Backbone bond lengths (Angstrom), bond angles and torsions (degrees), N, CA, C in turn:
res aa  C-N    CA-C-N  psi(-1)  N-CA   C-N-CA  omega(-1)  CA-C   N-CA-C  phi
1 X - - - 1.382 - - 1.594 108.58 -
2 X 1.302 117.38 130.46 1.464 116.03 175.15 1.447 116.82 -99.22
3 X 1.368 116.93 150.64 1.400 122.59 -178.22 1.542 109.93 -79.37
4 X 1.298 115.10 145.79 1.472 121.20 169.49 1.529 110.93 -80.88
5 X 1.342 117.47 -41.05 1.480 121.97 177.38 1.504 110.18 -79.21
6 X 1.286 118.92 117.55 1.516 119.02 -168.98 1.479 105.72 -101.95
7 X 1.336 124.38 -32.02 1.421 123.30 -178.54 1.519 110.25 -99.65
8 X 1.420 114.23 -162.37 1.475 114.75 -179.37 1.500 107.44 84.33
9 X 1.436 112.08 -163.71 1.491 113.74 -179.43 1.576 106.98 -101.80
10 X 1.345 114.88 157.74 1.343 123.15 -179.78 1.578 109.72 -131.13
11 X 1.364 117.16 115.58 1.387 120.84 -174.17 1.480 109.42 -118.93
12 X 1.358 113.96 141.51 1.468 118.54 179.42 1.518 112.47 -127.41
13 X 1.367 113.84 149.03 1.520 116.28 175.43 1.551 113.41 -61.85
14 X 1.326 118.59 -29.05 1.448 124.20 -177.26 1.504 111.12 -73.94
15 X 1.329 116.84 -10.34 1.485 122.71 178.82 1.638 108.24 -68.13
16 X 1.280 114.87 -19.08 1.406 117.71 179.37 1.481 113.75 -70.66
17 X 1.406 115.76 -19.16 1.490 119.41 178.33 1.500 112.05 88.08
18 X 1.292 117.57 -77.78 1.491 122.08 -173.83 1.522 107.08 -71.17
19 X 1.367 115.04 135.70 1.536 118.91 174.40 1.438 113.69 -54.86
20 X 1.312 116.67 -39.31 1.508 124.71 -173.94 1.517 107.98 -68.14
21 X 1.371 120.78 -25.70 1.374 121.00 -172.72 1.559 110.44 -101.55
22 X 1.315 118.23 -2.52 1.494 119.37 -172.28 1.491 110.93 -64.78
23 X 1.331 118.24 -47.80 1.535 121.18 179.61 1.428 112.16 -62.62
24 X 1.356 118.31 -44.22 1.467 119.59 -179.63 1.518 111.50 -64.44
25 X 1.324 118.51 -37.88 1.417 121.34 170.80 1.467 114.23 -60.59
26 X 1.391 117.57 -44.24 1.407 122.80 178.12 1.535 113.18 -54.61
27 X 1.343 110.65 -46.63 1.540 113.44 175.24 1.452 115.88 -55.69
28 X 1.294 115.74 -40.41 1.567 119.48 176.60 1.488 110.58 -63.20
29 X 1.432 114.99 -44.69 1.558 115.10 173.92 1.481 114.22 -55.21
30 X 1.278 119.90 -45.89 1.520 126.85 -176.19 1.565 106.23 -63.48
31 X 1.347 117.86 -47.47 1.484 120.84 -171.32 1.544 106.08 -73.23
32 X 1.213 121.85 -34.04 1.465 124.14 -178.42 1.589 108.57 -70.00
33 X 1.328 113.08 -36.70 1.503 115.21 -178.86 1.501 116.09 -77.98
34 X 1.376 113.11 -41.40 1.482 117.98 -175.69 1.488 112.93 -107.58
35 X 1.341 119.53 -100.15 1.399 125.39 172.48 1.534 110.45 -136.42
36 X 1.341 116.72 168.94 1.440 121.20 -176.21 1.541 106.10 -63.19
37 X 1.329 116.22 131.57 1.492 125.41 -174.17 1.489 111.96 -143.77
38 X 1.231 119.74 147.78 1.400 125.01 162.78 1.599 112.34 -89.97
39 X 1.318 116.18 125.95 1.476 116.50 179.97 1.482 110.69 -113.60
40 X 1.323 114.96 142.57 1.431 122.20 -179.21 1.553 110.39 -127.99
41 X 1.322 115.01 122.09 1.459 119.66 -173.12 1.609 109.49 -77.60
42 X 1.290 116.41 118.60 1.398 121.30 -176.40 1.605 114.92 -107.19
43 X 1.368 107.61 12.64 1.457 114.40 175.72 1.486 112.81 -67.99
44 X 1.303 119.19 157.48 1.465 127.87 177.15 1.501 106.31 -57.67
45 X 1.311 115.19 143.45 1.518 119.36 173.97 1.520 110.74 -64.16
46 X 1.319 118.44 -20.62 1.417 121.73 179.58 1.463 113.66 -72.07
47 X 1.379 111.69 -19.01 1.497 122.10 -177.25 1.547 109.03 -76.14
48 X 1.234 121.94 116.03 1.433 119.80 -176.48 1.536 110.84 -87.13
49 X 1.321 116.62 -24.68 1.478 116.73 -172.93 1.580 105.26 -122.14
50 X 1.286 115.07 134.40 1.498 123.92 175.11 1.553 107.36 -89.78
51 X 1.318 117.07 122.08 1.411 122.13 -176.91 1.535 108.34 -101.16
52 X 1.238 114.18 120.67 1.504 118.56 178.56 1.497 110.61 -150.15
53 X 1.366 118.83 128.90 1.447 124.65 -178.64 1.561 110.66 -132.52
54 X 1.280 117.44 132.17 1.384 121.51 179.93 1.566 111.45 -131.36
55 X 1.310 117.12 125.86 1.415 120.44 173.60 1.551 109.87 -111.96
56 X 1.237 115.31 124.13 1.471 119.39 -178.95 1.546 111.07 -141.90
57 X 1.293 114.90 -160.90 1.450 118.42 177.78 1.610 112.69 88.83
58 X 1.445 112.00 10.70 1.482 116.32 176.93 1.505 107.19 -112.59
59 X 1.338 110.48 134.33 1.504 121.79 -174.44 1.511 112.12 -142.12
60 X 1.277 116.67 144.59 1.420 126.24 168.69 1.489 108.88 -124.61
61 X 1.258 116.74 106.06 1.491 124.78 -171.77 1.523 108.52 46.11
62 X 1.330 123.63 -117.87 1.497 122.84 -178.41 1.441 116.31 -83.25
63 X 1.374 117.74 -2.58 1.434 120.84 -175.32 1.601 111.86 -96.39
64 X 1.235 113.43 130.92 1.546 115.36 175.90 1.469 111.79 -112.35
65 X 1.352 110.38 140.96 1.480 121.02 -177.35 1.452 107.22 -107.92
66 X 1.349 114.66 139.34 1.562 120.99 174.85 1.429 108.17 -147.25
67 X 1.286 116.84 150.50 1.483 122.75 -178.32 1.543 107.16 -130.16
68 X 1.368 116.13 132.48 1.421 121.02 -176.51 1.465 111.52 -125.13
69 X 1.312 120.35 130.18 1.475 126.63 170.23 1.495 104.55 -123.96
70 X 1.348 118.84 122.00 1.449 116.22 -174.34 1.566 109.52 -162.06
71 X 1.368 110.38 167.11 1.474 120.65 -179.10 1.546 110.02 -73.02
72 X 1.346 119.82 167.55 1.482 122.78 177.41 1.497 111.91 -55.70
73 X 1.309 110.81 136.34 1.553 122.34 -179.93 1.479 112.60 -164.30
74 X 1.315 112.38 172.80 1.454 119.98 177.54 1.517 110.07 -134.87
75 X 1.300 118.61 128.23 1.449 118.22 -178.11 1.468 105.55 -116.09
76 X 1.316 120.14 144.44 1.430 127.82 179.93 1.554 114.60 -131.48
77 X 1.308 113.13 128.11 1.479 116.31 174.27 1.551 103.91 -103.51
78 X 1.375 115.58 112.13 1.430 116.55 -173.97 1.575 113.50 -101.04
79 X 1.322 114.67 169.95 1.521 116.88 179.09 1.515 110.41 -63.80
80 X 1.342 119.66 -34.63 1.368 127.40 174.16 1.547 112.03 -52.49
81 X 1.243 114.55 -50.96 1.531 121.92 -176.66 1.583 107.75 -72.84
82 X 1.275 115.80 -35.99 1.560 117.26 178.40 1.568 109.09 -68.02
83 X 1.377 118.07 -35.99 1.501 115.31 -178.21 1.447 112.86 -69.62
84 X 1.395 121.29 -17.39 1.387 123.17 179.25 1.496 112.86 -102.03
85 X 1.358 117.06 -0.41 1.485 119.73 -176.28 1.507 111.79 -86.76
86 X 1.307 115.32 159.02 1.471 123.34 174.88 1.525 112.24 -115.94
87 X 1.383 114.17 -15.87 1.403 114.42 -179.78 1.519 113.67 -91.01
88 X 1.334 118.01 149.37 1.427 126.90 -178.60 1.571 110.87 -125.56
89 X 1.301 119.47 87.48 1.339 120.32 -165.73 1.546 112.48 -120.81
90 X 1.283 116.94 156.97 1.518 124.13 158.26 1.516 108.23 -104.68
91 X 1.359 114.03 145.57 1.430 120.02 168.35 1.516 111.03 -128.62
92 X 1.300 116.73 144.87 1.392 118.12 178.29 1.609 105.35 -125.64
93 X 1.313 116.80 130.18 1.476 123.29 -179.49 1.555 108.56 -108.40
94 X 1.284 110.49 126.23 1.538 118.54 174.01 1.499 104.26 -102.68
95 X 1.294 116.47 120.62 1.450 122.44 179.06 1.411 116.87 -81.17
96 X 1.346 124.53 123.25 1.423 125.75 -168.40 1.524 109.20 -111.57
97 X 1.304 119.05 -29.18 1.445 126.41 175.56 1.460 113.82 -151.29
98 X 1.306 120.59 156.22 1.410 125.86 179.66 1.567 112.11 58.28
99 X 1.356 122.55 -155.46 1.431 122.53 -176.02 1.553 106.94 -131.55
100 X 1.334 113.43 163.85 1.389 123.03 177.47 1.557 106.51 -142.15
101 X 1.305 116.86 130.05 1.535 121.14 174.69 1.443 106.01 -103.66
102 X 1.389 113.88 126.08 1.452 121.43 179.47 1.504 107.32 -117.92
103 X 1.443 109.89 133.19 1.460 118.62 177.76 1.556 107.60 -123.78
104 X 1.292 117.03 123.90 1.514 120.99 171.16 1.482 110.28 -163.77
105 X 1.377 116.32 141.03 1.410 123.61 172.98 1.611 114.65 61.02
106 X 1.406 108.11 37.23 1.460 115.46 -177.16 1.533 116.77 72.01
107 X 1.328 116.42 8.56 1.487 119.39 175.53 1.490 108.66 -111.99
108 X 1.325 109.61 157.01 1.492 116.59 175.26 1.530 107.14 -139.79
109 X 1.290 114.71 138.83 1.502 118.94 177.98 1.565 109.48 -143.64
110 X 1.247 117.78 156.04 1.484 120.86 178.35 1.570 107.53 -117.13
111 X 1.309 118.73 114.72 1.370 122.59 173.04 1.544 114.46 -77.89
112 X 1.287 115.16 134.92 1.494 118.04 172.14 1.495 105.89 -125.11
113 X 1.393 114.80 168.17 1.512 117.94 -177.89 1.598 107.72 -52.43
114 X 1.362 117.23 132.89 1.452 123.98 -179.04 1.485 113.63 92.70
115 X 1.352 117.68 8.40 1.450 118.20 174.90 1.492 108.42 -127.66
116 X 1.307 115.76 167.32 1.517 122.49 178.03 1.486 109.06 -153.20
117 X 1.434 113.22 160.75 1.432 119.01 179.58 1.565 112.76 -149.07
118 X 1.191 118.69 159.21 1.413 129.34 -178.69 1.552 110.44 -102.36
119 X 1.386 114.09 139.88 1.436 113.49 171.30 1.481 109.00 -147.01
120 X 1.365 118.90 161.23 1.464 123.82 -163.31 1.563 109.15 -117.63
121 X 1.406 115.53 123.87 1.450 117.35 -174.67 1.589 111.86 -71.18
122 X 1.342 119.88 -12.56 1.379 122.74 178.70 1.577 116.64 -87.48
123 X 1.261 112.41 -1.71 1.501 117.90 177.05 1.615 107.46 -126.18
124 X 1.218 115.96 148.09 1.514 118.11 -179.60 1.554 112.52 -60.65
125 X 1.268 116.46 142.82 1.398 119.96 174.94 1.587 113.91 -152.49
126 X 1.300 115.83 165.88 1.550 116.87 169.75 1.412 106.40 -136.27
127 X 1.343 114.31 152.97 1.450 126.18 172.52 1.489 108.11 -127.09
128 X 1.349 117.01 120.27 1.491 118.65 -177.20 1.533 108.96 -118.72
129 X 1.311 114.36 130.59 1.456 122.86 177.62 1.555 109.42 -122.26
130 X 1.316 114.00 113.83 1.514 115.91 -178.35 1.572 114.80 -94.64
131 X 1.358 110.47 -1.80 1.502 117.21 177.29 1.446 108.27 -135.39
132 X 1.315 114.73 167.46 1.567 127.20 173.25 1.576 100.50 -56.41
133 X 1.297 120.81 127.21 1.418 123.92 -170.64 1.532 112.41 -137.99
134 X 1.283 111.11 164.06 1.564 118.90 -177.93 1.530 105.66 -142.31
135 X 1.356 115.38 125.56 1.427 124.15 179.72 1.531 112.77 -137.71
136 X 1.316 113.79 149.75 1.535 123.91 169.37 1.503 105.96 -104.97
137 X 1.324 117.48 122.48 1.484 121.15 177.15 1.456 113.13 -116.44
138 X 1.397 116.10 129.81 1.390 121.17 172.03 1.530 111.45 -112.26
139 X 1.361 116.29 131.29 1.454 118.93 -178.07 1.522 109.04 -122.70
140 X 1.320 116.16 145.62 1.470 120.44 -174.13 1.556 107.02 -158.32
141 X 1.375 115.44 151.21 1.448 116.10 174.40 1.529 113.49 -60.35
142 X 1.266 117.01 141.55 1.469 122.53 179.49 1.463 114.19 -52.42
143 X 1.370 116.19 -41.60 1.510 123.69 179.89 1.565 111.81 -58.78
144 X 1.420 111.75 -38.13 1.439 115.98 -177.05 1.507 111.34 -63.78
145 X 1.397 118.97 -53.04 1.426 120.24 179.22 1.511 112.69 -67.28
146 X 1.438 114.83 -27.58 1.473 116.90 178.98 1.457 114.95 -66.11
147 X 1.398 116.72 -22.37 1.486 120.93 173.38 1.452 114.51 -62.29
148 X 1.346 115.19 -25.14 1.517 123.43 -177.00 1.492 115.89 -105.97
149 X 1.293 115.10 -27.20 1.424 122.14 -170.90 1.493 109.33 -135.85
150 X 1.428 111.38 103.72 1.540 117.37 -178.03 1.466 112.07 -65.22
151 X 1.310 115.67 141.58 1.564 122.95 173.64 1.545 103.38 49.19
152 X 1.323 119.26 61.65 1.411 124.55 -171.45 1.589 106.04 -75.63
153 X 1.369 119.25 -19.05 1.392 122.96 179.82 1.541 112.72 -59.89
154 X 1.316 117.54 -30.79 1.430 121.50 -176.25 1.550 108.58 -68.73
155 X 1.265 122.42 -11.69 1.484 121.56 -177.29 1.544 113.25 -101.48
156 X 1.382 112.52 6.00 1.530 114.53 -177.48 1.534 111.86 -70.42
157 X 1.294 117.74 148.48 1.435 124.27 178.66 1.504 116.97 54.37
158 X 1.313 113.20 36.75 1.522 123.58 174.61 1.445 109.19 -117.88
159 X 1.372 119.89 122.10 1.398 124.89 -177.89 1.558 108.20 -68.64
160 X 1.243 114.10 129.30 1.512 122.19 171.92 1.574 109.58 -108.06
161 X 1.318 111.14 141.26 1.510 116.46 177.87 1.617 108.92 -82.61
162 X 1.269 115.36 126.92 1.426 120.29 -179.11 1.566 108.29 -105.64
163 X 1.393 121.27 18.50 1.408 121.42 -174.22 1.527 107.77 -115.61
164 X 1.305 121.77 -10.23 1.429 122.80 -176.76 1.601 107.01 -145.48
165 X 1.295 111.68 155.22 1.453 122.12 167.09 1.568 108.11 68.55
166 X 1.383 117.26 -143.68 1.443 119.80 -174.06 1.540 106.57 -75.16
167 X 1.334 118.93 -26.00 1.510 123.40 -178.49 1.492 104.67 -61.11
168 X 1.289 121.08 -43.02 1.483 122.41 -179.80 1.516 114.30 -69.18
169 X 1.363 113.74 -40.09 1.500 118.57 172.49 1.519 110.27 -53.47
170 X 1.412 114.87 -49.58 1.366 120.00 -172.86 1.629 112.35 -64.01
171 X 1.344 107.70 -48.16 1.514 116.43 178.90 1.534 113.23 -54.59
172 X 1.341 112.33 -55.43 1.495 119.11 178.53 1.443 112.93 -52.79
173 X 1.407 118.57 -47.92 1.419 125.63 179.54 1.473 115.78 -60.25
174 X 1.415 113.97 -42.34 1.498 118.04 -179.61 1.545 110.35 -71.34
175 X 1.345 120.63 -35.44 1.380 119.50 -178.77 1.558 111.45 -74.33
176 X 1.331 116.68 -39.50 1.498 122.41 172.40 1.583 110.50 -62.29
177 X 1.227 117.55 -39.58 1.502 122.12 178.79 1.504 110.74 -66.14
178 X 1.331 113.69 -37.83 1.522 118.34 179.00 1.506 111.37 -57.27
179 X 1.385 115.32 -42.10 1.422 122.78 -174.91 1.535 111.08 -66.84
180 X 1.353 119.26 -25.60 1.455 124.31 -171.65 1.489 111.16 -114.36
181 X 1.278 119.10 -1.13 1.481 120.93 -168.29 1.532 115.52 -61.15
182 X 1.341 116.19 -32.17 1.496 119.83 173.67 1.440 111.68 -66.17
183 X 1.270 121.61 -22.36 1.515 121.24 178.65 1.527 112.35 -85.23
184 X 1.357 118.39 -5.80 1.403 121.22 -171.61 1.543 108.73 -100.47
185 X 1.319 115.60 167.08 1.459 121.17 175.55 1.481 106.72 -82.23
186 X 1.385 116.66 114.14 1.389 121.57 -171.18 1.537 110.45 -69.18
187 X 1.264 122.51 -12.10 1.431 123.37 177.37 1.578 112.65 -99.80
188 X 1.394 114.96 16.38 1.366 120.13 -177.60 1.524 109.07 -70.74
189 X 1.435 118.27 92.64 1.392 121.76 173.40 1.473 115.85 -62.38
190 X 1.317 115.34 -35.69 1.497 116.31 -179.03 1.488 112.54 -64.42
191 X 1.350 121.17 -42.73 1.432 123.22 -178.84 1.511 107.13 -72.43
192 X 1.359 123.55 -37.32 1.418 124.49 169.98 1.512 118.73 -57.20
193 X 1.279 116.17 -39.43 1.415 121.14 173.79 1.504 113.12 -63.48
194 X 1.355 113.68 -38.32 1.497 116.26 -179.74 1.595 109.33 -67.96
195 X 1.229 117.57 -36.02 1.487 121.64 179.40 1.525 105.90 -66.96
196 X 1.320 117.69 -49.54 1.424 119.64 179.68 1.512 112.51 -60.92
197 X 1.237 119.53 -40.17 1.499 119.67 179.85 1.510 106.56 -65.84
198 X 1.306 119.91 -41.77 1.462 124.68 175.26 1.499 112.23 -53.54
199 X 1.307 115.81 -45.34 1.490 124.89 -178.52 1.537 106.75 -63.12
200 X 1.412 114.83 -47.37 1.477 114.59 -177.82 1.487 113.89 -63.22
201 X 1.370 114.08 -41.12 1.480 120.98 -179.43 1.464 108.84 -59.75
202 X 1.347 119.61 -45.66 1.533 125.19 -175.14 1.556 110.53 -65.25
203 X 1.230 114.49 -44.93 1.558 121.50 177.40 1.482 108.72 -64.91
204 X 1.289 121.94 -53.04 1.447 124.65 -168.20 1.557 109.69 -71.40
205 X 1.273 114.88 -41.04 1.499 120.05 -177.03 1.587 111.09 -64.88
206 X 1.355 115.43 -35.39 1.426 120.25 -177.68 1.577 109.99 -73.76
207 X 1.364 108.57 -57.96 1.428 118.67 -175.23 1.531 114.48 -63.46
208 X 1.274 112.56 -38.00 1.524 116.46 176.49 1.506 110.15 -57.18
209 X 1.231 122.33 -30.99 1.448 118.47 177.56 1.453 113.34 -57.37
210 X 1.296 115.19 -26.15 1.493 117.65 177.78 1.500 112.85 -78.30
211 X 1.237 116.26 -4.61 1.506 120.54 -170.24 1.571 111.91 -121.03
212 X 1.440 115.21 19.46 1.351 119.54 -174.39 1.483 113.90 -112.30
213 X 1.382 112.58 31.94 1.471 114.86 -169.16 1.537 117.08 -60.15
214 X 1.367 114.49 -18.79 1.476 118.80 -179.63 1.506 110.50 -103.47
215 X 1.308 117.79 4.76 1.522 122.71 178.12 1.531 111.30 -98.08
216 X 1.313 114.18 84.24 1.478 120.07 -178.41 1.508 112.73 -57.36
217 X 1.273 120.32 -31.95 1.465 126.73 -173.90 1.502 105.89 -66.64
218 X 1.332 117.16 -53.49 1.482 124.18 179.74 1.467 112.20 -62.75
219 X 1.335 115.44 -42.39 1.521 118.55 -177.78 1.563 107.24 -67.25
220 X 1.269 115.72 -40.15 1.514 117.22 -174.96 1.552 109.85 -70.24
221 X 1.360 116.83 -36.50 1.426 120.29 179.74 1.518 107.56 -67.99
222 X 1.338 120.35 -39.08 1.481 120.66 -178.22 1.559 106.17 -69.11
223 X 1.334 123.02 -40.79 1.395 122.56 177.23 1.411 115.26 -55.06
224 X 1.451 117.25 -44.04 1.428 122.30 178.51 1.537 112.87 -61.99
225 X 1.323 116.67 -37.33 1.490 122.31 173.66 1.478 108.61 -61.02
226 X 1.339 121.68 -43.60 1.424 125.59 -176.60 1.533 110.06 -69.59
227 X 1.320 116.98 -42.80 1.497 119.05 169.41 1.447 115.23 -54.24
228 X 1.320 118.23 -48.34 1.389 121.46 176.00 1.495 116.35 -62.22
229 X 1.317 115.70 -36.20 1.468 120.68 176.94 1.564 108.96 -62.56
230 X 1.350 114.57 -47.00 1.411 120.46 -179.79 1.494 112.03 -56.76
231 X 1.330 113.50 -48.19 1.533 121.27 -177.62 1.569 108.95 -58.50
232 X 1.376 116.82 -42.86 1.431 119.27 -177.36 1.557 113.36 -75.68
233 X 1.278 117.13 -17.04 1.431 120.32 -175.95 1.481 112.78 -120.62
234 X 1.325 116.06 14.09 1.522 121.61 -177.06 1.450 114.03 -52.71
235 X 1.398 115.42 -41.45 1.462 117.37 -173.11 1.549 112.08 -81.60
236 X 1.263 119.91 -2.27 1.450 126.50 179.90 1.566 105.87 -79.61
237 X 1.328 114.50 115.49 1.629 113.99 -178.11 1.489 112.82 -70.12
238 X 1.366 117.21 -13.72 1.428 122.53 -175.14 1.495 111.35 -93.19
239 X 1.372 120.45 2.30 1.501 117.79 178.12 1.474 108.70 -65.95
240 X 1.272 117.49 145.02 1.450 122.22 -172.17 1.576 103.88 -156.59
241 X 1.405 114.78 167.57 1.409 116.46 168.73 1.492 118.58 -54.05
242 X 1.335 111.48 -35.45 1.492 119.66 -179.00 1.582 107.98 -66.95
243 X 1.228 118.31 -49.67 1.493 124.01 -178.38 1.522 110.14 -60.97
244 X 1.311 115.18 -43.12 1.540 119.76 177.94 1.534 109.18 -67.38
245 X 1.282 119.41 -44.81 1.499 119.08 -179.24 1.495 108.53 -64.18
246 X 1.322 120.62 -43.93 1.522 124.42 -178.07 1.487 109.63 -61.52
247 X 1.389 119.61 -39.26 1.367 122.18 178.46 1.578 116.70 -66.23
248 X 1.355 111.90 -24.05 1.489 116.87 -176.84 1.533 110.04 -102.23
249 X 1.392 114.34 -3.20 1.477 115.63 177.03 1.548 110.10 74.79
250 X 1.323 119.02 26.83 1.440 126.76 176.84 1.521 113.76 -121.46
251 X 1.315 115.54 170.88 1.482 116.93 -177.15 1.584 103.19 -92.51
252 X 1.396 113.56 160.47 1.438 118.66 174.30 1.611 110.69 -65.28
253 X 1.303 114.25 -32.22 1.533 116.42 176.03 1.515 110.56 -58.78
254 X 1.328 112.28 -45.97 1.524 114.32 -174.45 1.580 107.12 -73.58
255 X 1.325 119.59 -34.64 1.452 118.33 175.09 1.495 113.19 -56.62
256 X 1.292 116.13 -45.99 1.494 122.00 179.09 1.527 107.82 -65.46
257 X 1.280 118.23 -37.46 1.504 120.62 -179.91 1.548 109.64 -66.91
258 X 1.342 118.17 -35.91 1.388 118.32 176.87 1.548 114.69 -63.22
259 X 1.267 112.62 -36.62 1.445 118.80 -177.80 1.625 117.18 -91.34
260 X 1.400 108.59 -0.08 1.518 113.76 -179.91 1.497 111.44 -63.32
261 X 1.301 116.67 -22.60 1.500 122.74 -173.67 1.529 110.40 -91.58
262 X 1.381 117.55 -9.32 1.334 122.84 -179.91 1.531 112.90 -88.34
263 X 1.331 117.71 165.59 1.448 120.75 -179.25 1.492 111.56 -74.39
264 X 1.418 115.01 -23.03 1.453 123.56 -177.15 1.447 113.76 -122.32
265 X 1.364 120.14 141.89 1.438 123.80 170.25 1.483 107.89 -71.86
266 X 1.317 114.90 171.90 1.413 120.78 177.34 1.517 112.89 -61.93
267 X 1.388 114.01 -41.98 1.505 120.85 176.00 1.450 111.41 -59.15
268 X 1.323 115.74 -46.94 1.460 122.39 -176.17 1.562 110.04 -64.57
269 X 1.253 114.83 -37.38 1.516 119.73 -178.56 1.492 108.66 -68.99
270 X 1.353 120.73 -41.24 1.518 124.61 -178.72 1.588 104.70 -64.78
271 X 1.283 118.02 -44.15 1.428 122.75 -179.73 1.567 111.90 -63.74
272 X 1.279 118.00 -45.90 1.547 124.09 178.48 1.549 107.44 -62.63
273 X 1.201 119.79 -43.94 1.551 119.82 -178.51 1.511 112.65 -65.96
274 X 1.457 113.73 -40.27 1.420 116.69 172.79 1.403 120.28 -57.19
275 X 1.351 112.14 -44.94 1.471 122.66 -177.71 1.591 110.85 -64.37
276 X 1.346 110.89 -44.24 1.540 115.04 179.70 1.535 113.15 -66.90
277 X 1.393 112.63 -33.76 1.436 117.45 176.08 1.524 110.16 -67.60
278 X 1.388 116.14 -39.35 1.508 116.57 -174.83 1.580 107.90 -68.50
279 X 1.379 111.05 -38.23 1.524 112.02 -178.15 1.529 109.25 -61.44
280 X 1.296 118.71 -44.24 1.425 122.65 178.86 1.509 111.48 -57.12
281 X 1.344 116.69 -44.82 1.416 115.66 175.39 1.493 118.05 -63.63
282 X 1.199 118.29 -40.53 1.588 123.85 177.07 1.458 110.06 -67.41
283 X 1.299 123.86 -20.07 1.478 124.91 178.75 1.475 111.60 -95.22
284 X 1.303 114.95 -3.84 1.487 120.98 -177.08 1.430 107.86 -95.16
285 X 1.330 120.31 119.46 1.517 126.27 -177.25 1.543 109.70 -59.23
286 X 1.282 116.29 -27.33 1.548 115.42 -178.19 1.492 110.99 -69.04
287 X 1.389 119.36 -11.37 1.471 120.42 -179.10 1.569 112.00 -109.67
288 X 1.353 114.94 10.68 1.474 118.90 -173.36 1.454 114.13 -59.71
289 X 1.360 120.45 -18.81 1.429 122.74 -179.15 1.536 110.20 -91.66
290 X 1.331 119.71 -2.16 1.386 121.24 -177.27 1.529 110.74 -86.36
291 X 1.278 122.82 136.38 1.420 125.08 174.52 1.509 116.51 -71.04
292 X 1.247 123.16 153.40 1.441 125.69 -177.81 1.536 108.66 -59.28
293 X 1.307 116.40 -41.85 1.406 118.44 177.67 1.470 114.85 -59.14
294 X 1.367 114.08 -44.64 1.520 118.79 178.66 1.482 110.11 -63.86
295 X 1.227 123.13 -38.04 1.443 125.37 176.48 1.565 110.85 -64.50
296 X 1.369 114.13 -43.60 1.475 117.13 176.26 1.491 112.07 -53.39
297 X 1.398 115.37 -51.60 1.466 117.00 178.82 1.418 118.25 -66.63
298 X 1.430 116.31 -26.37 1.432 118.82 178.62 1.426 115.33 -68.52
299 X 1.443 118.27 -26.01 1.425 122.47 177.50 1.467 117.73 -97.51
300 X 1.374 116.61 13.19 1.443 125.93 173.22 1.462 118.16 102.27
301 X 1.349 122.25 0.78 1.435 122.00 176.43 1.529 110.84 -80.05
302 X 1.310 114.62 142.44 1.471 120.43 -177.79 1.538 106.13 -100.95
303 X 1.260 123.65 -2.75 1.407 122.19 -176.07 1.584 105.43 -144.05
304 X 1.342 114.98 126.68 1.435 120.10 178.27 1.547 113.75 -67.26
305 X 1.345 111.24 -34.93 1.515 121.62 -177.39 1.621 105.21 -65.22
306 X 1.264 113.98 -47.15 1.502 118.67 178.62 1.523 110.92 -61.38
307 X 1.336 114.02 -43.91 1.491 118.79 175.93 1.543 111.28 -55.35
308 X 1.328 117.17 -51.54 1.401 118.02 -177.08 1.540 118.04 -60.57
309 X 1.379 111.45 -40.85 1.425 115.93 176.76 1.573 113.12 -65.72
310 X 1.320 112.49 -41.54 1.520 118.29 179.75 1.532 109.15 -64.25
311 X 1.358 114.83 -40.56 1.407 117.83 -173.44 1.577 110.08 -67.75
312 X 1.392 115.06 -44.55 1.451 115.82 178.52 1.438 117.92 -66.02
313 X 1.447 112.54 -35.01 1.419 115.51 174.38 1.581 115.17 -65.31
314 X 1.292 114.29 -34.48 1.484 119.30 177.14 1.518 115.14 -74.74
315 X 1.340 117.64 -41.98 1.549 118.49 -172.21 1.519 111.42 -108.17
316 X 1.289 117.63 -10.79 1.519 119.90 -178.74 1.510 114.34 77.95
317 X 1.246 118.06 13.98 1.504 126.26 174.22 1.508 111.76 -150.77
318 X 1.343 115.24 156.67 1.410 118.02 -173.01 1.587 110.20 -81.65
319 X 1.361 118.84 165.32 1.396 123.35 178.67 1.673 109.33 -57.99
320 X 1.209 113.06 -44.06 1.516 116.03 -178.55 1.516 109.62 -63.03
321 X 1.364 120.19 -38.51 1.379 121.19 177.91 1.576 114.34 -70.58
322 X 1.302 113.74 -26.32 1.480 116.81 176.32 1.438 112.69 -68.70
323 X 1.380 120.84 -21.58 1.404 122.21 174.58 1.546 113.35 -79.88
């Protein structure tokens, strides 16, 4: 895995020399870069060497950028550490490989590549990595983000989609900025304000969708976008509630809530559309040479047996009878 940050300082756990001292040295690296944390090594006991690399020293005004590539571990920000701390910061982790489980304020989310989340150094939190991982982390004073995002604490430990909408704009901009940050004026308040404004827009636009229960116009608009996404991806066997939610920048929980008022769940809607499309294909003379199995796969089924059972249950006759 390659770093995005090319300049600044580059610290490695192996710099400690002794294998027994590597993880202890790594904890010092992490605490000096971010905030005071307890680190637990989750690597297999068969692994003799703990691998950890951190590239830091990059900043844009009051925002600090750091990049971490390391072995499995769990980091904890405890009440004890918070009581002794003087800093009051927000941190945003952009997941670049593997997964990260974040817990804070009674919420829990799992970051996967292409997602990001906010967490608060003034409240206890844990970050758990069960695999060798890669993250980009931005750290800033709470007051700085607070000028752009009101009540920012309500957004902590909520997974944001970085592959669509404003989340994608923010993620692409942050990663591009990281590559060029050493060429920029580090005290550029104007550029920093633009990044912070983009962060605020990305968080508020996504999470606010969870709070518009009484806004029928917004809900209906979002539903229409989801219907269109399903239509365009109907033949993809991997389409799921998670892929639909990620594409719209919302949570699976909110997706299910949107359709709780409908007669069909999202899963049932996809199945219905696939079956109707398959019936139309089988009754079209242009496709008379296509096998039933080929038609089943063409509309997104991954099993011809499942297709035949679902088809007969829906229409009352088998696919072969339909022809």
